[in-house]
C-alpha positions as CSV (number, residue, x, y, z in Angstrom):
1,X,6.7,-14.7,-4.8
2,X,3.5,-16.0,-6.3
3,X,1.6,-13.8,-8.7
4,X,-2.0,-13.1,-8.2
5,X,-4.4,-14.9,-10.6
6,X,-5.7,-12.4,-13.0
7,X,-9.5,-12.0,-13.2
8,X,-11.2,-12.0,-16.5
9,X,-11.6,-8.6,-18.2
10,X,-15.3,-8.8,-18.7
11,X,-17.1,-6.1,-20.7
12,X,-15.5,-2.7,-21.3
13,X,-16.2,-0.1,-18.6
14,X,-19.5,1.5,-19.3
15,X,-20.6,5.0,-18.6
16,X,-22.3,3.8,-15.4
17,X,-19.3,1.8,-14.3
18,X,-17.0,4.8,-14.8
19,X,-19.4,7.1,-13.0
20,X,-19.4,4.7,-10.0
21,X,-15.6,4.4,-10.1
22,X,-15.4,8.2,-10.2
23,X,-17.7,8.6,-7.2
24,X,-15.7,5.9,-5.2
25,X,-12.5,7.8,-6.0
26,X,-13.9,11.1,-5.0
27,X,-15.2,9.7,-1.7
28,X,-11.6,8.9,-0.7
29,X,-9.5,11.6,-2.4
30,X,-9.6,15.3,-3.2
31,X,-8.7,15.8,-6.8
32,X,-9.1,18.0,-9.9
33,X,-11.1,17.3,-13.0
34,X,-7.8,16.4,-14.8
35,X,-6.8,14.1,-11.9
36,X,-10.2,12.3,-12.0
37,X,-9.9,11.9,-15.8
38,X,-6.4,10.3,-15.4
39,X,-7.7,8.0,-12.7
40,X,-10.7,6.9,-14.9
41,X,-8.4,6.5,-17.9
42,X,-6.2,4.1,-15.8
43,X,-9.4,2.1,-15.2
44,X,-9.9,1.8,-18.9
45,X,-6.2,1.0,-19.5
46,X,-6.3,-1.8,-16.9
47,X,-9.4,-3.3,-18.6
48,X,-7.7,-3.1,-22.0
49,X,-4.6,-4.9,-20.6
50,X,-6.8,-7.7,-19.1
51,X,-8.8,-8.0,-22.2
52,X,-5.7,-8.4,-24.3
53,X,-4.3,-11.0,-21.8
54,X,-7.6,-12.9,-22.1
55,X,-7.0,-13.2,-25.9
56,X,-9.1,-10.3,-27.1
57,X,-8.8,-9.1,-30.7
58,X,-6.5,-6.1,-30.8
59,X,-8.8,-4.0,-33.0
60,X,-11.9,-4.8,-31.0
61,X,-10.2,-4.0,-27.7
62,X,-8.8,-0.8,-29.0
63,X,-12.2,0.3,-30.3
64,X,-13.9,-0.5,-27.0
65,X,-11.1,1.3,-25.1
66,X,-11.5,4.4,-27.3
67,X,-15.2,4.4,-26.7
68,X,-14.7,4.1,-22.9
69,X,-12.1,7.0,-23.0
70,X,-14.7,9.1,-24.6
71,X,-17.1,8.2,-21.8
72,X,-14.5,9.3,-19.3
73,X,-14.7,12.9,-20.5
74,X,-18.5,12.8,-20.3
75,X,-18.4,11.3,-16.8
76,X,-15.9,13.9,-15.5
77,X,-18.0,16.7,-17.0
78,X,-21.2,15.3,-15.4
79,X,-19.5,15.0,-12.0
80,X,-18.1,18.6,-12.3
81,X,-21.5,19.9,-13.2
82,X,-23.0,18.2,-10.2
83,X,-20.3,19.7,-7.9
84,X,-18.7,16.4,-7.0
85,X,-15.3,17.6,-8.3
86,X,-14.3,21.2,-8.4
87,X,-10.9,22.6,-9.5
88,X,-11.6,25.9,-7.7
89,X,-12.4,24.1,-4.4
90,X,-9.4,21.9,-4.8
91,X,-7.1,24.8,-5.5
92,X,-8.4,26.8,-2.5
93,X,-8.0,23.9,-0.1
94,X,-4.6,22.8,-1.4
95,X,-3.3,26.4,-1.4
96,X,-4.3,26.9,2.2
97,X,-2.7,23.7,3.2
98,X,0.6,24.2,1.3
99,X,1.0,27.8,2.5
100,X,0.5,26.7,6.1
101,X,3.1,24.0,5.5
102,X,5.7,26.5,4.5
103,X,5.5,26.5,0.7
104,X,6.2,29.6,-1.4
105,X,3.7,31.1,-3.9
106,X,5.9,29.7,-6.7
107,X,5.9,26.2,-5.2
108,X,2.1,26.3,-4.6
109,X,1.5,27.5,-8.2
110,X,3.8,24.7,-9.6
111,X,2.0,22.1,-7.4
112,X,-1.4,23.2,-8.6
113,X,-0.3,23.3,-12.3
114,X,1.0,19.7,-11.9
115,X,-2.4,18.7,-10.5
116,X,-4.2,20.2,-13.6
117,X,-5.4,23.4,-12.2
118,X,-5.5,26.2,-14.8
119,X,-3.1,29.1,-14.2
120,X,-5.9,31.7,-13.7
121,X,-7.6,29.5,-11.1
122,X,-4.4,28.9,-9.3
123,X,-3.7,32.7,-9.3
124,X,-7.2,33.3,-7.9
125,X,-6.6,30.8,-5.1
126,X,-3.3,32.3,-4.2
127,X,-4.9,35.8,-4.1
128,X,-7.8,34.6,-2.0
129,X,-5.5,33.0,0.5
130,X,-3.6,36.3,0.8
131,X,-0.4,34.2,1.0
132,X,2.2,35.8,3.3
133,X,5.5,34.8,1.8
134,X,7.4,35.8,5.0
135,X,5.1,33.7,7.2
136,X,5.5,30.7,4.8
137,X,9.3,31.1,4.8
138,X,9.3,31.2,8.6
139,X,7.2,28.0,8.7
140,X,9.8,26.3,6.5
141,X,12.7,27.8,8.6
142,X,11.1,26.4,11.8
143,X,10.6,23.0,10.2
144,X,14.3,23.0,9.0
145,X,15.5,24.6,12.2
146,X,17.3,27.5,10.4
147,X,17.3,31.2,10.8
148,X,15.6,32.3,14.0
149,X,14.9,28.7,15.0
150,X,18.5,27.6,14.7
151,X,20.2,26.0,17.6
152,X,23.9,27.0,17.6
153,X,25.8,28.5,14.7
154,X,24.6,28.1,11.1
155,X,25.8,28.9,7.7
156,X,23.7,31.8,6.5
157,X,24.5,31.3,2.8
158,X,23.4,27.7,3.0
159,X,20.2,28.7,4.7
160,X,19.5,31.4,2.1
161,X,20.1,28.7,-0.6
162,X,17.7,26.4,1.1
163,X,14.9,29.0,1.1
164,X,15.7,30.0,-2.5
165,X,15.3,26.4,-3.6
166,X,12.0,26.4,-1.9
167,X,10.9,29.3,-4.1
168,X,11.3,32.3,-1.8
169,X,12.9,35.5,-3.1
170,X,16.2,36.7,-1.7
171,X,14.5,39.6,0.1
172,X,12.0,37.4,1.8
173,X,14.6,34.7,2.7
174,X,16.9,37.4,4.2
175,X,14.2,39.0,6.2
176,X,13.1,35.6,7.6
177,X,16.6,34.6,8.6
178,X,17.2,38.0,10.3
179,X,14.0,38.0,12.3
180,X,14.2,37.6,16.1
181,X,12.8,34.2,17.3
182,X,10.0,35.7,19.4
183,X,8.7,37.7,16.4
184,X,9.1,34.7,14.1
185,X,7.1,32.5,16.5
186,X,4.3,35.1,16.6
187,X,4.1,35.3,12.7
188,X,4.0,31.5,12.4
189,X,1.3,31.3,15.1
190,X,-0.8,34.0,13.4
191,X,-0.5,32.1,10.0
192,X,-1.7,28.8,11.6
193,X,-4.7,30.5,13.3
194,X,-6.1,31.8,10.0
């Protein structure tokens, strides 16, 4: 397998270049301020690796990379102030999507924390979504074909464990597994219509 020829590093990423890279990324992906900062820092890191491969002086490359990393924070702050990136909007959108996909409140909160959303903002998004744990558990049960959506006999203990690993409490998991299929279908349909 032939390797790609590396292109020359060129000058360190400027404030304007990082701003353009940030806008290009936001045009394609929903992200948080922390996620955007990580992406732009990778741009700086790639430049630094190319500059070192081109024979750049270690101290000079490190100083330029540090200056570019400082610019990353300023670019992210500017894009956040302009409304191009919003942790609150990201949290609300991702919460809605994950709950409708069968994720528990705990799983949603963990996902948002991993993406860099502050705990109080994640809590606000979960409260605003009025997450119904039972409905989310039923969505997961339907996807995994357990509980009311089971065909044939099933191992109730194994199904409880599956829902527990997904972050649902024992009470919610037990209720979801006991629910008649028609009622479960109605709850899932109601969740998807919201």
